[in-house]
C-alpha positions in Angstrom: 41.4 29.5 -85.9 40.9 31.8 -82.2 39.0 33.5 -80.1 36.6 32.0 -78.5 33.4 33.0 -80.5 35.3 31.3 -83.8 36.1 28.1 -82.3 33.0 27.6 -80.4 31.5 28.4 -83.9 33.2 26.0 -84.9 33.0 23.5 -82.9 29.0 23.7 -83.9 29.4 23.0 -87.1 29.9 20.2 -89.2 33.7 21.1 -89.9 36.0 18.3 -87.9 37.9 20.3 -85.5 40.5 18.7 -84.2 42.2 19.8 -81.6 41.5 23.1 -78.9 44.3 24.4 -77.2 42.8 27.4 -74.4 43.4 28.5 -71.0 41.4 26.6 -68.3 38.5 28.9 -67.8 37.8 29.2 -71.7 38.5 25.2 -72.5 35.0 24.8 -69.0 33.1 26.8 -71.4 33.2 25.8 -74.6 30.9 22.8 -75.7 32.8 20.6 -77.2 32.5 17.1 -78.9 33.9 13.9 -77.2 36.6 13.4 -80.3 38.0 16.8 -79.6 41.8 16.8 -77.9 41.7 19.9 -75.6 45.4 20.9 -74.4 45.4 23.4 -71.8 48.1 26.2 -71.2 48.3 29.0 -70.1 48.0 32.9 -71.7 51.1 33.3 -72.4 52.4 30.9 -74.6 49.1 30.8 -75.9 50.1 34.1 -77.5 52.7 33.1 -79.2 50.5 30.8 -80.8 48.3 33.0 -81.8 48.6 35.1 -85.3 46.3 37.9 -83.6 48.4 39.8 -79.9 44.3 40.0 -78.7 43.7 36.8 -78.5 44.8 35.3 -74.5 41.7 32.6 -74.2 41.3 29.9 -77.2 42.3 28.6 -80.4 41.7 25.3 -82.4 42.4 23.2 -85.7 40.4 22.0 -87.9 40.5 19.9 -91.3 40.0 22.2 -94.5 36.7 21.1 -96.5 36.4 19.6 -99.6 35.9 21.6 -102.3 32.7 21.7 -104.2 30.6 22.2 -107.3 29.1 25.3 -107.5 25.4 24.7 -108.2 22.8 27.6 -107.6 19.1 27.2 -107.2 16.8 29.6 -109.6 15.0 30.7 -106.7 18.0 32.0 -104.3 20.6 34.9 -104.6 24.6 34.7 -105.1 26.8 36.6 -103.8 29.7 37.1 -106.7 33.4 38.5 -105.2 35.2 39.5 -108.4 38.2 40.2 -107.4 38.0 41.0 -103.4 41.8 41.0 -102.2 41.6 42.8 -98.2 41.0 39.8 -95.6 38.8 41.7 -93.9 36.6 43.3 -96.0 35.7 39.3 -97.9 35.7 38.7 -93.5 33.0 41.1 -93.6 31.3 40.0 -96.8 30.6 36.7 -95.1 29.4 37.4 -92.6 26.7 40.5 -93.6 25.6 37.1 -96.8 25.1 35.7 -93.3 23.2 37.9 -91.6 20.9 37.9 -95.3 20.6 34.6 -95.8 22.2 34.0 -98.9 24.6 31.2 -98.2 26.8 30.6 -101.1 29.5 32.9 -102.7 31.4 32.4 -105.5 34.9 34.2 -105.7 37.9 34.1 -108.8 40.3 33.1 -107.6 41.8 36.6 -106.9 39.7 36.8 -104.5 41.2 36.2 -100.8 42.2 33.0 -99.2 38.7 32.1 -97.2 41.1 30.0 -94.3 43.3 33.3 -94.1 43.2 34.2 -90.5 41.8 37.5 -90.8 38.8 36.4 -92.8 38.0 34.2 -90.3 38.2 36.5 -87.8 36.1 38.9 -89.5 33.0 36.3 -89.8 32.7 36.4 -86.3 31.5 32.1 -86.5 29.5 33.3 -90.3 32.5 31.1 -92.1 30.6 27.6 -90.8 27.8 28.1 -92.4 28.4 30.5 -95.6 30.0 27.6 -98.6 33.0 30.1 -100.1 33.7 28.8 -104.4 36.7 29.8 -105.8 36.6 29.3 -109.8 37.0 30.5 -113.1 33.9 33.8 -113.0 33.9 34.0 -116.7 31.6 30.6 -117.6 29.7 31.1 -114.1 28.3 34.4 -116.0 28.5 33.1 -119.0 26.3 30.6 -118.8 23.6 31.5 -116.3 19.9 31.8 -116.9 19.4 33.7 -114.1 19.7 37.6 -113.6 23.1 39.1 -112.9 23.0 42.4 -110.8 26.6 44.1 -111.3 27.5 47.0 -108.9 28.5 50.2 -110.6 28.9 54.3 -109.4 26.3 54.3 -112.2 22.8 52.2 -112.6 19.9 52.2 -111.6 19.2 53.5 -108.3 18.6 50.4 -106.6 15.8 51.5 -104.2 13.8 51.4 -107.4 15.0 47.9 -108.2 12.7 44.9 -108.6 14.6 42.4 -107.7 13.4 39.0 -108.4 13.4 36.2 -106.9 17.4 35.2 -107.2 19.9 35.7 -108.9 23.5 36.3 -108.6 25.2 39.7 -107.9 28.9 40.9 -109.3 30.7 42.9 -106.9 34.2 44.1 -108.1 37.3 45.3 -106.7 37.3 47.6 -104.0 39.7 49.7 -106.4 39.0 48.6 -110.1 35.2 47.7 -109.6 33.9 44.7 -111.8 36.2 44.1 -114.1 35.7 44.8 -118.3 35.9 41.1 -119.4 32.4 40.5 -116.9 30.4 43.9 -117.7 28.5 42.6 -121.0 27.1 39.4 -118.8 25.4 42.1 -116.6 21.7 42.1 -116.7 20.9 44.7 -114.7 23.5 47.3 -113.6 22.5 49.0 -110.1 24.2 52.0 -108.4 23.5 53.5 -104.6 22.8 57.2 -104.9 25.4 59.1 -102.9 24.2 62.0 -101.1 27.7 63.2 -99.9 31.0 64.2 -101.4 32.9 60.1 -100.8 33.7 58.7 -104.1 33.1 55.5 -103.1 32.0 52.9 -100.9 34.4 50.3 -99.4 33.0 47.3 -100.8 32.1 45.1 -97.7 29.9 48.3 -97.0 28.2 47.9 -100.3 27.6 44.8 -100.2 25.7 44.9 -96.8 23.7 47.7 -98.6 22.9 45.7 -101.7 22.1 42.8 -99.8 19.3 45.3 -97.1 17.7 45.9 -100.8 17.2 42.2 -102.0 16.0 41.2 -99.0 13.7 44.4 -98.4 12.6 43.4 -102.1 11.4 40.2 -100.8 8.9 41.5 -98.0 7.5 43.6 -101.3 7.1 40.3 -103.3 5.5 38.6 -100.0 3.5 41.4 -99.4 1.7 41.8 -102.9 1.3 37.6 -103.2 -0.5 38.1 -99.9 -2.3 40.8 -101.5 -2.8 38.4 -104.5 -4.1 35.4 -102.4 -7.2 37.3 -101.1 -9.1 38.4 -104.3 
């Protein structure tokens, strides 16, 4: 783990941090647990240890968490990622999910590794609050009792979709979209309306727009409930 933002998020999370290596000013600025080993070093030496040339302050070593079984609640939205291979896209999706209060992501085995340094860097610390489960998607999609919203180029205008209180949101591969074998499990095909001439949207950007509309639906449902309560 590297970069002051990610390391500080790591230290205040439930990850077990083993060692933090950094420059004297960087170590002094961190709020670390007493059990964490702190090693002071210079910028040149730190740069040789880092995956990124721009990291010149601090990095950390932490233990990978044990895999957990996926058990979604009926009242929550879960992102389901079908073969999202670009680490930057996955990291941005995790960060976006954290922003919109989506705590669980299900990913196909072909999806980029959660612990890839580029993924962690792109999350800007959100990796500590969002759980990613790597599983075969077929059982997840075929056995769910929730709605499955699938992002397609052709579908219902997402601005007109009335989302339920929870469900699975299926996001396809950056180049090929949602795999054909999953289409039959999609209960609601949604699309982001296009006003220009671009062929498609980046997977992470599309996910952000979808998440925003999901939460906008929460606000509308809340307003409807308030109106019913006053009658």
